[in-house]
C-alpha positions as a LaTeX table, in Angstrom:
\begin{tabular}{lrrr}
\hline
Residue & $x$ (\AA) & $y$ (\AA) & $z$ (\AA) \\
\hline
Val1 & $-3.61$ & $-5.90$ & 15.08 \\
Lys2 & $-5.20$ & $-8.96$ & 12.52 \\
Lys3 & $-6.33$ & $-10.73$ & 14.72 \\
Met4 & $-7.36$ & $-8.57$ & 17.28 \\
Lys5 & $-9.28$ & $-6.63$ & 14.32 \\
Thr6 & $-11.65$ & $-10.01$ & 13.72 \\
Thr7 & $-12.63$ & $-10.98$ & 16.52 \\
Leu8 & $-14.36$ & $-7.75$ & 16.74 \\
Glu9 & $-15.47$ & $-7.73$ & 13.26 \\
Glu10 & $-16.89$ & $-11.82$ & 14.91 \\
Ser11 & $-18.22$ & $-10.73$ & 17.81 \\
Asp12 & $-21.59$ & $-10.34$ & 18.49 \\
Asn13 & $-21.67$ & $-8.28$ & 22.05 \\
Pro14 & $-22.52$ & $-4.83$ & 20.15 \\
Ser15 & $-19.71$ & $-3.06$ & 22.55 \\
Asp16 & $-16.52$ & $-4.81$ & 20.67 \\
Lys17 & $-18.40$ & $-3.12$ & 17.42 \\
Asp18 & $-17.21$ & 0.48 & 18.40 \\
Lys19 & $-13.76$ & $-0.74$ & 19.28 \\
Ile20 & $-12.99$ & $-1.78$ & 15.40 \\
Ser21 & $-12.04$ & 2.11 & 14.06 \\
Thr22 & $-9.31$ & 2.18 & 17.01 \\
Val23 & $-7.82$ & $-1.61$ & 15.40 \\
Arg24 & $-8.39$ & 0.14 & 11.74 \\
Val25 & $-6.19$ & 3.05 & 13.30 \\
Leu26 & $-3.98$ & 0.60 & 14.35 \\
Glu27 & $-3.94$ & $-0.90$ & 12.28 \\
Cys28 & $-2.53$ & 2.14 & 9.76 \\
Leu29 & 0.00 & 2.67 & 11.84 \\
Cys30 & 1.62 & $-0.68$ & 11.63 \\
Gln31 & 1.67 & $-0.21$ & 8.02 \\
Thr32 & 2.67 & 2.90 & 8.16 \\
Leu33 & 5.30 & 2.49 & 10.34 \\
Met34 & 6.93 & $-1.23$ & 8.73 \\
Ala35 & 6.75 & 0.50 & 5.27 \\
Tyr36 & 8.34 & 3.26 & 6.48 \\
Met37 & 11.41 & 0.90 & 6.67 \\
Asp38 & 11.46 & 0.91 & 3.84 \\
Leu39 & 10.10 & 3.94 & 1.59 \\
Pro40 & 10.44 & 6.94 & 1.06 \\
Tyr41 & 8.36 & 9.39 & 3.82 \\
Thr42 & 5.73 & 10.23 & 0.90 \\
Leu43 & 5.22 & 6.52 & 0.25 \\
Ala44 & 5.33 & 5.30 & 3.59 \\
Thr45 & 2.46 & 7.37 & 4.49 \\
Thr46 & $-0.50$ & 5.98 & 1.42 \\
Pro47 & $-1.94$ & 3.51 & 4.53 \\
Leu48 & $-2.59$ & 6.72 & 6.62 \\
Lys49 & $-3.77$ & 8.44 & 3.84 \\
Glu50 & $-6.12$ & 5.74 & 3.87 \\
Tyr51 & $-7.62$ & 6.38 & 7.31 \\
Asp52 & $-9.31$ & 8.65 & 6.51 \\
Asp53 & $-10.94$ & 7.52 & 3.32 \\
Leu54 & $-12.43$ & 4.94 & 5.41 \\
Asp55 & $-16.02$ & 4.89 & 5.58 \\
Ile56 & $-16.58$ & 4.69 & 9.09 \\
Pro57 & $-19.64$ & 6.65 & 10.59 \\
Glu58 & $-19.36$ & 9.07 & 13.28 \\
Lys59 & $-21.30$ & 7.51 & 15.75 \\
Val60 & $-19.24$ & 4.35 & 15.74 \\
Ile61 & $-16.02$ & 7.05 & 16.73 \\
Ser62 & $-15.64$ & 7.59 & 20.06 \\
Asp63 & $-12.82$ & 9.64 & 22.05 \\
His64 & $-10.38$ & 7.99 & 22.55 \\
Asp65 & $-10.48$ & 6.41 & 18.45 \\
Lys66 & $-10.60$ & 10.64 & 18.36 \\
Glu67 & $-7.82$ & 10.67 & 19.92 \\
Leu68 & $-5.91$ & 7.95 & 18.39 \\
Lys69 & $-7.17$ & 9.96 & 15.02 \\
Glu70 & $-5.81$ & 12.69 & 16.23 \\
Met71 & $-1.91$ & 10.63 & 17.25 \\
Leu72 & $-1.30$ & 9.62 & 13.49 \\
Thr73 & $-1.72$ & 13.20 & 12.79 \\
Lys74 & 0.63 & 13.85 & 14.65 \\
Leu75 & 2.79 & 11.60 & 13.06 \\
Glu76 & 2.47 & 12.71 & 9.79 \\
Ser77 & 3.27 & 16.24 & 10.57 \\
Asp78 & 5.35 & 14.62 & 13.03 \\
Leu79 & 7.29 & 12.45 & 9.51 \\
Ala80 & 6.98 & 15.18 & 7.30 \\
Gln81 & 9.42 & 17.46 & 9.14 \\
Leu82 & 12.13 & 15.59 & 8.81 \\
Pro83 & 14.60 & 15.61 & 6.17 \\
Ile84 & 13.67 & 13.71 & 2.60 \\
Cys85 & 15.56 & 11.06 & 1.86 \\
Glu86 & 14.69 & 9.16 & $-0.92$ \\
Asn87 & 15.64 & 5.74 & $-0.59$ \\
Pro88 & 18.96 & 4.03 & $-1.94$ \\
Ile89 & 16.26 & 0.40 & $-3.62$ \\
Leu90 & 13.53 & 2.89 & $-5.16$ \\
Asp91 & 16.80 & 4.83 & $-6.20$ \\
Lys92 & 18.40 & 1.91 & $-7.55$ \\
Thr93 & 15.16 & $-0.20$ & $-9.35$ \\
Lys94 & 14.46 & 3.06 & $-11.07$ \\
Glu95 & 17.91 & 3.25 & $-12.66$ \\
Ile96 & 17.99 & $-0.19$ & $-13.71$ \\
Leu97 & 14.10 & 0.34 & $-15.68$ \\
Val98 & 15.07 & 3.44 & $-17.16$ \\
Thr99 & 18.75 & 1.74 & $-18.44$ \\
Arg100 & 16.87 & $-1.33$ & $-19.37$ \\
Phe101 & 13.26 & 0.30 & $-20.75$ \\
Gln102 & 15.46 & 3.04 & $-23.29$ \\
Arg103 & 18.09 & 0.15 & $-24.76$ \\
Asn104 & 14.92 & $-1.58$ & $-25.59$ \\
Pro105 & 11.50 & $-0.60$ & $-24.96$ \\
Lys106 & 9.73 & $-3.59$ & $-25.80$ \\
Ser107 & 11.13 & $-5.44$ & $-21.98$ \\
Glu108 & 8.70 & $-6.55$ & $-19.64$ \\
Gly109 & 9.11 & $-7.72$ & $-15.88$ \\
Ile110 & 8.44 & $-8.84$ & $-12.71$ \\
Ile111 & 9.91 & $-6.81$ & $-9.33$ \\
Phe112 & 9.04 & $-8.86$ & $-5.98$ \\
Ile113 & 8.25 & $-6.46$ & $-3.27$ \\
Arg114 & 7.96 & $-7.95$ & 0.78 \\
Thr115 & 4.59 & $-7.13$ & 1.04 \\
Arg116 & 1.08 & $-7.18$ & $-0.65$ \\
Glu117 & 0.31 & $-2.79$ & 0.84 \\
Gln118 & 4.54 & $-2.79$ & $-0.75$ \\
Ala119 & 2.96 & $-3.70$ & $-4.31$ \\
Lys120 & 0.85 & $-1.86$ & $-4.57$ \\
Val121 & 2.17 & 1.52 & $-3.14$ \\
Ile122 & 5.38 & 0.91 & $-5.56$ \\
Ser123 & 3.19 & 0.05 & $-8.37$ \\
Glu124 & 0.92 & 2.86 & $-7.89$ \\
Trp125 & 5.08 & 4.96 & $-7.21$ \\
Ile126 & 5.99 & 3.75 & $-11.04$ \\
Ser127 & 2.92 & 4.14 & $-12.32$ \\
Glu128 & 2.52 & 7.83 & $-11.21$ \\
Ser129 & 6.80 & 8.84 & $-11.76$ \\
Arg130 & 7.45 & 10.59 & $-14.89$ \\
Phe131 & 10.36 & 8.08 & $-15.74$ \\
Ala132 & 8.54 & 5.55 & $-16.40$ \\
Gln133 & 6.21 & 7.38 & $-18.30$ \\
Glu134 & 7.94 & 8.26 & $-20.43$ \\
Ile135 & 10.28 & 5.53 & $-21.27$ \\
Gly136 & 6.77 & 3.10 & $-21.53$ \\
Val137 & 6.91 & 1.57 & $-18.63$ \\
Arg138 & 3.07 & 0.36 & $-18.40$ \\
Pro139 & 3.00 & $-0.94$ & $-14.55$ \\
His140 & 0.85 & $-2.61$ & $-12.50$ \\
Met141 & 0.10 & $-4.78$ & $-9.31$ \\
Leu142 & 0.08 & $-8.28$ & $-9.08$ \\
Leu143 & $-0.91$ & $-9.67$ & $-5.61$ \\
Gly144 & $-1.43$ & $-12.99$ & $-3.16$ \\
His145 & $-4.67$ & $-13.66$ & $-1.70$ \\
Lys146 & $-5.37$ & $-13.13$ & 1.91 \\
Arg147 & $-5.98$ & $-15.02$ & 4.91 \\
Pro148 & $-9.49$ & $-14.58$ & 6.38 \\
Glu149 & $-7.43$ & $-12.88$ & 9.42 \\
Glu150 & $-5.22$ & $-10.40$ & 7.27 \\
Thr151 & $-6.10$ & $-7.27$ & 6.05 \\
Gly152 & $-4.76$ & $-4.95$ & 3.07 \\
Pro153 & $-4.66$ & $-5.39$ & $-0.06$ \\
Ser154 & $-5.64$ & $-9.18$ & $-2.44$ \\
Met155 & $-6.40$ & $-10.16$ & $-5.74$ \\
Ser156 & $-9.07$ & $-12.65$ & $-6.31$ \\
Asp157 & $-7.75$ & $-16.04$ & $-8.85$ \\
Ala158 & $-10.01$ & $-13.97$ & $-11.86$ \\
Glu159 & $-7.56$ & $-11.06$ & $-11.46$ \\
Gln160 & $-4.66$ & $-12.18$ & $-11.51$ \\
Lys161 & $-5.70$ & $-14.36$ & $-14.48$ \\
Ala162 & $-6.28$ & $-10.07$ & $-15.81$ \\
Val163 & $-3.61$ & $-8.91$ & $-14.95$ \\
Ile164 & $-1.85$ & $-12.31$ & $-15.49$ \\
Ser165 & $-3.66$ & $-12.12$ & $-19.29$ \\
Asp166 & $-3.13$ & $-8.77$ & $-20.35$ \\
Phe167 & 0.94 & $-8.88$ & $-18.99$ \\
His168 & 1.11 & $-10.87$ & $-21.63$ \\
Ser169 & $-1.38$ & $-9.08$ & $-23.91$ \\
Gly170 & 1.12 & $-6.21$ & $-23.37$ \\
Lys171 & $-0.97$ & $-3.48$ & $-21.72$ \\
Tyr172 & 1.62 & $-3.62$ & $-18.99$ \\
Asn173 & 5.01 & $-4.16$ & $-19.01$ \\
Leu174 & 5.76 & $-4.73$ & $-15.33$ \\
Leu175 & 4.80 & $-6.31$ & $-12.89$ \\
Val176 & 4.83 & $-5.39$ & $-8.97$ \\
Ala177 & 4.14 & $-8.74$ & $-7.15$ \\
\hline
\end{tabular}
């Protein structure tokens, strides 16, 4: 999907430009399915919600794209009907953070995650969690660079250095990398 998107974006053929939104839908679907293997439903569907936020002119969206969008909406609805099962890894992460930060409020740490997309979602999950706010966990994601053909979140050298500097200064006490 990433290679297809890059090829279409670099193409001079006008009909290829119309296919970019289809590739974006496929990209969101792939990210959601990958995340669903590791994250609870509410976090795994983040890429689907991000697709809704993409600024794609209506004239660029073909009938086929609309069908794909409807398919993604149905997938999100179907996933929502499944029993909510928490992820044992996230449960253990929460347990460790609570234990550690309650024992020593000046604790610091780094959590390593498989993908940049998941690091972003997990960082946001911790930031928005009541438990983290109650015990003083101040997380921030630390992401690597992406290759030109890759999509999704990433950070420049300057952004990485700023996050690390903020971590050392105490603004953040937990990095999700």
